[in-house]
C-alpha positions as CSV (number, residue, x, y, z in Angstrom):
1,M,56.8,-12.7,-13.6
2,T,55.8,-10.5,-16.6
3,A,53.0,-8.5,-16.6
4,K,51.2,-10.6,-19.3
5,A,51.6,-13.8,-17.3
6,T,49.9,-12.0,-14.3
7,K,47.1,-10.9,-16.6
8,M,46.6,-14.5,-17.7
9,E,46.5,-16.0,-14.2
10,N,44.0,-13.3,-13.2
11,M,41.6,-14.2,-16.2
12,Q,41.9,-17.7,-15.4
13,A,40.8,-17.1,-11.6
14,K,38.1,-15.0,-12.7
15,K,36.8,-17.8,-15.1
16,K,37.0,-20.4,-12.3
17,A,35.3,-18.2,-9.9
18,M,32.3,-17.7,-12.4
19,T,32.1,-21.4,-12.6
20,N,31.8,-21.9,-9.0
21,K,28.2,-20.4,-8.5
22,K,26.9,-20.4,-4.8
23,I,23.7,-22.6,-4.3
24,P,21.2,-21.1,-2.0
25,M,20.2,-23.2,1.0
26,R,17.3,-23.0,3.1
27,Q,15.9,-24.7,6.4
28,C,12.8,-26.5,6.3
29,V,10.6,-25.4,9.3
30,G,9.2,-28.8,9.7
31,C,12.2,-31.1,9.6
32,G,14.9,-28.6,10.2
33,E,17.0,-30.1,7.3
34,M,19.1,-27.5,5.0
35,K,18.2,-28.2,1.4
36,E,18.5,-26.3,-1.9
37,K,16.1,-23.3,-2.1
38,R,14.6,-24.5,-5.3
39,E,13.6,-28.1,-3.7
40,L,11.5,-26.4,-0.9
41,I,8.2,-24.5,-0.9
42,R,8.1,-21.0,0.5
43,V,5.1,-20.1,2.8
44,L,4.5,-16.3,2.7
45,K,2.8,-13.8,4.9
46,I,1.7,-11.0,2.9
47,A,-0.8,-9.1,5.0
48,E,-2.0,-9.6,8.5
49,N,-3.9,-12.4,8.0
50,E,-2.9,-13.4,4.6
51,I,-0.7,-16.4,4.3
52,V,-0.1,-18.3,0.8
53,L,2.1,-20.6,-1.0
54,D,5.0,-19.0,-3.1
55,E,6.0,-21.3,-5.9
56,T,8.3,-19.0,-7.4
57,G,10.1,-17.9,-4.3
58,K,10.2,-14.1,-5.6
59,K,7.3,-12.8,-3.9
60,N,7.6,-9.9,-1.5
61,G,7.0,-10.6,2.4
62,R,8.1,-12.6,5.1
63,G,8.5,-16.1,4.4
64,A,9.1,-19.7,5.8
65,Y,10.5,-22.7,3.7
66,L,9.0,-26.3,3.8
67,C,9.8,-29.5,2.2
68,R,7.5,-30.7,-0.3
69,S,6.0,-33.6,2.0
70,A,2.9,-33.8,4.0
71,E,4.9,-35.0,6.8
72,C,7.0,-31.6,7.2
73,F,4.1,-29.7,6.9
74,K,2.5,-31.7,9.9
75,K,5.6,-31.2,12.0
76,A,5.9,-27.6,11.2
77,K,2.1,-27.1,12.3
78,K,2.7,-29.3,15.4
79,S,5.9,-27.6,16.6
80,K,4.4,-24.1,15.5
81,G,7.5,-23.6,13.5
82,L,5.5,-21.7,10.7
83,E,3.9,-19.3,13.4
84,R,7.5,-18.5,14.7
85,S,9.0,-18.0,11.4
86,L,6.2,-15.7,10.1
87,K,5.9,-14.1,13.5
88,T,2.0,-14.3,13.6
89,A,-0.5,-16.8,15.2
90,I,-2.0,-18.9,12.2
91,P,-5.7,-19.9,12.5
92,E,-6.6,-23.4,11.8
93,E,-8.7,-22.5,8.7
94,I,-5.4,-21.1,7.1
95,Y,-3.7,-24.3,8.0
96,E,-6.4,-26.5,6.1
97,K,-6.0,-24.2,3.1
98,L,-2.5,-24.4,3.1
99,Q,-2.6,-28.1,3.6
100,E,-4.8,-28.5,0.6
101,E,-2.3,-26.4,-1.6
102,M,0.4,-28.3,-0.6
103,E,-1.3,-31.6,-1.6
104,R,-2.2,-30.2,-4.8
105,I,1.7,-29.3,-5.5
106,E,2.6,-32.8,-4.1
107,T,0.8,-34.6,-6.7
108,R,2.5,-32.9,-9.4
């Protein structure tokens, strides 16, 4: 093989590798299903008792992922999946606030 032929093969291999981008997958703490990151909502622990929804998925802090359904939120609350993932106890009033935000996002 000539040097020119191997160079062309290398260029074709690089081009093929660039088109096969890896899709980030995350697991829902409610149902346990693996889904694409963009399909899920990130619940974020910013400070000791500050837990918010991160719609962008880019904020700093410890995060857990939920499907965009009320059913998965209920399962995560019942199984304490959010508490385990965020490594903190979550008071009932924060669960209520998160549920209101989830309902707001669901209606979009």
